[in-house]
C-alpha positions as CSV (number, residue, x, y, z in Angstrom):
1,M,-3.4,-58.5,-3.4
2,L,-5.4,-55.3,-3.8
3,T,-6.1,-54.0,-7.3
4,F,-7.3,-50.5,-8.2
5,P,-9.1,-49.7,-11.3
6,L,-7.1,-47.7,-13.8
7,V,-8.7,-44.4,-14.4
8,L,-8.1,-42.9,-17.9
9,I,-8.1,-39.2,-18.2
10,S,-8.5,-37.6,-21.6
11,T,-5.9,-35.2,-22.9
12,Q,-8.5,-32.4,-22.9
13,T,-9.2,-33.0,-19.2
14,T,-5.5,-33.1,-18.4
15,V,-5.0,-29.7,-20.2
16,I,-7.9,-28.2,-18.3
17,M,-6.6,-29.5,-15.0
18,Q,-3.1,-28.1,-15.8
19,W,-4.7,-24.7,-16.5
20,Y,-6.7,-24.9,-13.3
21,L,-3.5,-25.7,-11.3
22,F,-1.7,-22.8,-13.1
23,F,-4.5,-20.4,-12.3
24,L,-4.7,-21.4,-8.6
25,T,-0.9,-21.2,-8.3
26,V,-1.0,-17.6,-9.7
27,M,-3.9,-16.7,-7.4
28,V,-2.2,-18.1,-4.3
29,Q,1.1,-16.4,-5.1
30,N,-0.6,-13.0,-5.7
31,H,-2.7,-13.3,-2.6
32,L,0.2,-14.4,-0.5
33,M,2.0,-11.3,-1.6
34,D,-1.0,-9.1,-0.9
35,C,-2.3,-11.2,2.0
36,Q,-1.2,-9.0,4.8
37,L,-2.2,-5.4,4.3
38,Y,-2.2,-2.3,6.5
39,Q,-5.3,-0.3,7.1
40,Y,-5.0,3.3,5.8
41,H,-7.0,6.3,7.2
42,Y,-7.4,9.6,5.5
43,V,-7.8,12.3,8.2
44,N,-9.7,15.4,7.1
45,E,-8.2,17.7,9.6
46,E,-5.6,20.3,8.8
47,K,-2.5,20.0,11.0
48,T,1.2,20.7,10.7
49,W,3.4,17.6,9.9
50,T,4.4,17.2,13.5
51,E,0.9,17.5,14.8
52,A,-0.3,15.0,12.2
53,Q,2.5,12.6,13.2
54,Q,1.5,12.9,16.9
55,Y,-2.2,12.4,16.0
56,C,-1.5,9.3,14.0
57,R,0.8,7.8,16.7
58,E,-1.9,8.4,19.3
59,K,-4.9,7.1,17.4
60,H,-3.3,4.7,14.9
61,T,0.3,3.7,14.4
62,D,2.0,6.5,12.5
63,L,1.8,8.7,9.4
64,V,1.6,6.5,6.2
65,T,4.9,4.8,5.2
66,V,5.0,4.0,1.5
67,T,7.5,1.2,1.1
68,N,6.5,0.0,-2.3
69,M,4.3,0.8,-5.3
70,K,1.6,-1.6,-4.2
71,D,1.1,0.8,-1.2
72,M,0.9,3.7,-3.6
73,K,-1.8,2.0,-5.6
74,R,-3.8,1.2,-2.5
75,L,-3.6,4.8,-1.4
76,I,-5.3,6.1,-4.5
77,N,-8.5,4.4,-3.3
78,I,-8.1,5.7,0.3
79,S,-7.6,9.4,-0.5
80,A,-10.9,11.1,0.1
81,G,-12.7,12.5,-2.9
82,D,-10.8,15.3,-4.7
83,Q,-8.5,16.2,-1.8
84,S,-5.5,17.9,-3.2
85,E,-2.7,17.2,-0.7
86,A,-2.0,15.1,2.4
87,W,0.9,14.6,4.7
88,I,2.7,11.3,4.6
89,G,5.4,10.0,7.0
90,L,8.4,11.1,4.9
91,Y,10.7,13.9,6.1
92,D,14.2,15.2,5.6
93,Q,16.3,15.3,8.9
94,T,18.7,17.9,7.6
95,N,18.4,20.9,5.4
96,T,21.9,20.6,4.1
97,Q,22.3,17.3,2.3
98,R,19.0,15.7,1.3
99,S,18.4,12.6,3.4
100,W,14.8,11.5,3.4
101,H,13.5,9.1,6.2
102,W,10.2,7.5,7.1
103,S,8.6,8.6,10.3
104,L,8.2,4.9,11.4
105,P,11.4,3.9,13.2
106,G,13.3,1.0,11.5
107,V,11.9,1.5,8.0
108,E,14.5,2.6,5.5
109,F,13.7,5.1,2.7
110,N,14.1,3.1,-0.6
111,E,15.4,5.4,-3.4
112,S,14.1,3.0,-6.0
113,E,10.5,3.3,-4.7
114,K,10.4,7.1,-4.6
115,N,7.6,8.8,-6.5
116,W,8.5,12.5,-6.5
117,A,6.6,14.7,-8.9
118,T,8.7,16.3,-11.6
119,G,10.9,19.0,-10.0
120,E,10.3,17.7,-6.5
121,P,11.8,17.9,-4.0
122,N,12.3,21.5,-5.0
123,G,13.6,23.5,-2.0
124,D,14.5,23.5,1.6
125,Q,11.1,22.1,2.7
126,S,11.6,19.1,4.9
127,C,8.3,17.2,5.0
128,A,6.5,15.3,2.2
129,I,3.0,15.4,0.9
130,I,1.1,13.2,-1.5
131,W,-1.5,14.2,-4.1
132,K,-3.3,12.8,-7.1
133,D,-2.3,14.3,-10.4
134,G,-4.6,14.9,-13.3
135,S,-4.2,11.3,-14.4
136,N,-5.2,9.9,-11.0
137,F,-1.6,9.0,-10.2
138,L,-0.1,9.7,-6.8
139,K,2.9,11.9,-6.6
140,W,5.1,13.3,-3.8
141,G,6.2,16.8,-3.1
142,D,8.1,18.6,-0.4
143,L,6.5,21.3,1.7
144,S,7.3,23.3,4.8
145,C,6.5,21.2,7.9
146,N,4.7,24.2,9.4
147,E,2.0,24.2,6.7
148,K,-1.3,22.8,7.7
149,Q,-2.6,19.8,5.6
150,N,-4.9,16.9,5.8
151,F,-3.0,13.6,6.4
152,L,-2.9,9.9,6.0
153,C,-2.4,7.5,8.9
154,Y,-2.1,3.7,9.0
155,N,-2.7,1.0,11.5
156,G,0.2,-1.4,12.2
157,E,-2.1,-4.3,12.6
158,K,-2.2,-6.2,9.4
159,I,-5.4,-7.5,7.7
160,L,-5.4,-11.0,6.5
161,I,-7.3,-11.5,3.3
162,C,-8.1,-15.1,2.3
163,F,-10.0,-16.5,-0.7
164,N,-12.0,-19.7,-1.4
165,L,-12.9,-21.2,-4.7
166,D,-16.2,-23.1,-4.7
167,P,-17.1,-26.0,-7.0
168,H,-18.7,-23.6,-9.4
169,N,-15.5,-21.6,-9.8
170,N,-16.7,-18.6,-7.8
171,V,-14.1,-16.9,-5.8
172,Y,-15.0,-15.6,-2.3
173,F,-12.9,-13.3,-0.2
174,K,-12.9,-13.0,3.5
175,T,-11.1,-10.3,5.6
176,F,-9.8,-10.9,9.1
177,I,-8.5,-8.1,11.3
């Protein structure tokens, strides 16, 4: 018969281990949610919305599709310097009844994730731009598709971000494309 020594763990150690487990669980959940991210590209060339869409489809995947607020927050860091406006992949198919769609086929426009600036959309313009307001928040507006603007593209290939925790509690991140 095999016997194993009984290991006694103090209450303090147990509490610390529980907090560690909680911390790791939260980190894993957050990183699994953010684990696969698209690459965004700010293009500093002025083009009409259609020209920008064509450029993005040839060199990347498409104009940026903002499907949630996490995308919006990431775009704040991508936008170059103090650029004022850039095309995104949002457009209105008809000028009669507002019906906004994303340029990327198969992606539905989610009304609950919209981020129009106050008073926008404000007319019969059919294409959407994004800009940073004075508080560094991103807002959307509508603009004539024939205007020339800089634009944001994205790559459809996702980036995998992983993390490691070493014995000294240092967190290391790795990015795989």
